[in-house]
C-alpha positions in Angstrom: -8.4 -11.5 11.4 -6.4 -11.8 8.2 -4.5 -15.1 7.9 -2.2 -16.6 5.3 -4.6 -19.4 4.6 -7.5 -17.1 4.0 -5.6 -14.9 1.7 -4.0 -17.5 -0.5 -7.4 -19.2 -0.8 -9.2 -16.0 -1.4 -11.6 -16.4 -4.3 -12.8 -13.6 -6.5 -15.4 -13.4 -9.3 -14.8 -16.0 -12.1 -11.1 -16.8 -11.2 -8.5 -17.2 -8.5 -5.4 -15.1 -7.6 -2.4 -16.6 -9.2 1.2 -16.2 -8.1 3.2 -14.5 -10.9 7.0 -13.9 -11.1 6.8 -10.2 -11.9 4.4 -8.8 -9.3 4.5 -8.9 -5.5 1.8 -7.8 -3.1 2.8 -8.1 0.6 0.9 -7.2 3.8 2.2 -7.3 7.4 0.1 -7.0 10.6 1.9 -4.3 12.6 0.3 -5.5 15.8 2.6 -8.5 15.6 5.8 -6.4 15.5 7.5 -4.8 18.4 11.3 -4.5 17.6 13.8 -4.2 20.4 16.3 -1.3 20.5 19.0 -3.6 19.2 16.8 -4.8 16.3 15.8 -1.2 15.5 19.5 -0.2 15.3 20.1 -3.1 13.0 17.2 -2.1 10.7 18.0 1.6 10.7 21.6 0.7 9.6 20.2 -0.8 6.4 19.2 2.6 5.0 20.7 6.0 4.2 20.3 8.4 7.1 18.0 10.6 5.0 15.6 7.7 4.6 15.5 7.1 8.4 14.9 10.8 9.0 11.9 10.6 6.7 10.6 7.8 8.9 11.2 9.9 12.0 9.3 12.8 10.5 6.2 11.0 11.8 5.0 12.2 15.2 4.5 8.8 16.9 6.5 5.6 17.2 3.6 3.7 15.7 3.7 5.6 12.5 7.5 5.6 12.3 7.4 1.8 12.5 4.7 1.6 9.8 7.0 3.6 7.5 10.0 1.5 8.4 8.0 -1.7 7.7 7.1 -0.3 4.3 10.8 0.3 3.4 11.6 -3.2 4.5 8.8 -4.7 2.5 10.1 -2.9 -0.6 13.5 -4.6 0.0 11.6 -7.9 0.4 9.8 -7.4 -2.9 13.0 -6.3 -4.6 14.7 -9.5 -3.5 11.8 -11.6 -4.7 11.4 -10.0 -8.1 15.1 -9.9 -8.8 15.8 -13.3 -7.4 19.0 -14.8 -8.9 20.3 -11.3 -9.9 23.5 -9.9 -8.3 21.9 -6.7 -7.2 22.3 -4.8 -3.9 19.1 -4.2 -2.0 17.9 -0.6 -2.0 19.0 1.7 0.8 17.7 5.1 -0.3 14.9 6.2 -2.7 14.5 9.3 -4.9 11.2 11.2 -5.1 9.3 12.4 -8.2 7.9 15.9 -8.4 4.7 14.5 -6.8 6.5 12.8 -4.0 6.4 9.2 -5.4 9.5 7.2 -4.3 11.5 5.3 -7.0 14.8 3.7 -7.6 16.8 5.5 -10.3 19.2 2.5 -10.7 16.2 0.1 -11.2 13.9 1.7 -13.8 12.2 -1.7 -14.3 11.1 -1.8 -10.6 8.0 0.1 -9.6 6.4 0.0 -6.1 3.9 1.6 -3.9 3.6 1.7 -0.1 0.5 2.1 2.0 -0.2 1.9 5.7 -3.4 2.4 7.7 -4.9 0.9 10.8 -3.1 -2.3 11.8 -1.4 -3.1 8.5 1.4 -2.0 6.2 1.4 -3.1 2.6 3.6 -2.9 -0.5 2.7 -3.6 -4.1 5.6 -4.0 -6.6 5.9 -4.7 -10.3 9.0 -5.6 -12.3 8.9 -4.5 -15.9 9.9 -1.5 -18.0 7.1 1.1 -18.3 5.1 -0.8 -15.8 2.8 1.1 -13.4 1.5 0.1 -10.0 -0.5 1.9 -7.3 -1.8 0.8 -3.9 -4.0 2.3 -1.1 -5.5 0.9 2.0 -7.9 2.3 4.7 -9.3 1.0 7.9 -13.1 1.0 7.8 -13.8 2.3 11.3 -11.0 4.9 11.5 -11.8 7.6 14.0 -9.8 10.0 11.8 -12.6 10.0 9.2 -15.7 11.6 10.7 -19.0 11.5 8.9 -18.8 15.3 8.1 -15.5 14.7 6.2 -17.0 11.9 4.2 -19.9 14.1 3.2 -17.6 17.0 2.2 -15.2 14.9 0.2 -17.9 12.9 -1.5 -19.3 16.1 -3.1 -16.0 16.2 -5.0 -16.6 12.8 -6.6 -18.3 12.3 -10.0 -22.1 12.3 -10.1 -22.2 8.5 -10.7 -20.0 7.9 -7.6 -22.1 10.2 -5.5 -25.2 8.3 -6.5 -23.4 5.0 -5.7 -22.7 6.3 -2.2 -26.1 7.8 -1.6 -27.7 4.5 -2.6 -26.8 3.0 0.8 -29.0 1.5 3.4 -26.9 2.4 6.4 -24.2 4.8 7.6 -21.8 1.8 7.7 -22.5 1.0 4.0 -22.1 4.6 3.1 -18.7 4.8 4.8 -17.6 1.5 3.1 -18.6 2.7 -0.3 -16.8 6.1 0.2 -13.6 4.4 1.3 -13.8 1.9 -1.5 -13.9 4.8 -4.0 -11.2 6.7 -2.2 -8.8 3.7 -2.2 -9.5 3.1 -5.9 -8.8 6.8 -6.8 -5.6 6.8 -4.7 -4.3 3.6 -6.2 -4.9 5.0 -9.7 -3.4 8.4 -9.0 -0.4 6.8 -7.4 0.1 4.4 -10.3 0.0 7.3 -12.8 2.2 9.5 -10.5 -0.4 12.3 -10.6 -0.6 12.9 -6.9 -3.8 14.7 -5.8 -3.3 17.5 -8.3 -6.1 15.9 -10.5 -9.7 16.9 -9.8 -11.4 13.9 -8.0 -14.4 14.1 -10.4 -12.2 13.8 -13.5 -11.9 10.0 -12.8 -14.9 7.9 -12.1 -15.5 4.2 -11.3 -18.2 1.8 -12.5 -19.0 -1.0 -10.2 -20.3 -4.4 -11.2 -20.5 -5.4 -7.5 -22.1 -2.8 -5.2 -20.5 -4.1 -2.0 -17.3 -5.9 -1.2 -17.5 -9.3 0.6 -14.9 -10.2 3.2 -11.9 -12.0 1.8 -13.3 -12.2 -1.7 -11.4 -10.0 -4.2 -13.1 -8.2 -7.0 -11.3 -7.6 -10.3 -14.0 -6.2 -12.7 -14.3 -2.6 -11.5 -13.8 -0.2 -14.4 -12.4 3.4 -14.5 -13.2 6.3 -16.8 -11.0 9.4 -17.0 -12.6 12.5 -18.6 -15.4 10.1 -19.8 -13.0 7.7 -21.6 -12.4 4.2 -20.4 -8.8 3.6 -19.1 -7.4 0.1 -19.8 -5.8 -0.7 -16.5 -6.4 -3.5 -13.9 -7.8 -3.1 -10.4 -8.1 -5.5 -7.5 -10.2 -4.7 -4.4 -10.3 -6.6 -1.2 -12.1 -6.3 2.1 -10.2 -8.0 5.0 -10.0 -7.6 8.7 -11.9 -4.3 8.8 -9.6 -2.8 6.1 -10.2 -2.0 2.4 -7.4 -2.4 0.0 -7.2 -1.4 -3.7 -4.3 -2.0 -6.2 -4.0 -0.7 -9.7 -1.5 -2.1 -12.3 -0.8 -2.2 -16.0 -3.0 -4.3 -18.2 0.1 -6.3 -19.4 1.4 -7.2 -16.0 0.4 -10.6 -14.6 -2.0 -11.0 -11.6 -0.5 -11.4 -8.2 -1.3 -13.4 -5.1 -1.6 -11.6 -1.7 1.4 -12.5 0.5 0.6 -12.2 4.2 3.8 -12.0 6.1 4.8 -12.2 9.7 7.6 -9.8 10.6 10.1 -12.5 11.0 9.6 -13.5 7.3 10.2 -10.2 5.7 13.2 -9.6 8.0 15.0 -12.6 6.6 16.4 -10.6 3.8 17.6 -7.8 6.1 21.2 -7.9 7.3 22.1 -4.8 9.3 24.7 -4.1 12.0 24.2 -3.7 15.7 27.3 -1.6 16.6 26.2 0.8 19.3 28.8 3.3 17.9 26.8 3.3 14.6 26.1 6.8 13.3 22.4 5.9 13.3 22.3 5.4 17.0 21.2 9.0 17.7 18.3 8.4 15.3 17.3 5.3 17.3 17.3 7.5 20.4 15.1 10.0 18.6 12.6 7.3 17.9 12.3 6.5 21.6 11.7 10.1 22.5 8.5 10.1 20.5 5.1 9.2 22.0 3.9 5.6 21.2 
């Protein structure tokens, strides 16, 4: 189980994570959050209806809440990184041609959302021309059968395939596959490429063959078309989940902020009027399977 104490004390090779003012990495355990109908109305009212409709595009209540939590975490990160500035919290996001959300009125604020398993997370960086990418996967997800791992692995680079094949068990093979997948996703999201790039065109070199629970690794290297790319990565194994973040070499390192729902809701001030135009959207949420 991921805890605040474990994460803030989480040691990685040759250093410690340090809190820095221009980066924010937040994680929330969704098992701890079950908003009431009144709370949901309040939170829906914080965003443009188009943004809530994107949340409701998910089939289940669980995935809708994951998406909503991601939006709320973005607002939380925005309030932290722009603390002391007279800026309104974001209510709606634009999308790039590859579907990456961004704020046109805040070009110096970059963020990425990921949710899988029990957790939702957001990584944000403040700085012009900064990049950031994030991906997270649950290790034992039933949505990822062995046959899919084998098929997708064949699209990786030869070095990565050898890395995966050099495993002593099916569990280790799965963990290595997900580790590479999260790294690739975090890099592609940071660059804004989407999945239009061949998976074997980027390849990772590992100094640590396996991740250790609650110990972050920062020395994994990436090569694109055979050339070393000078960006930073952080990998972490926690509570049966693998997380990878990618950010610009000039941005400072960040601590991992583990939040309870009540904490990231502090900066959210919506309305609870039952005549609110978003009330039908709340009703749509409850029509979905859990």
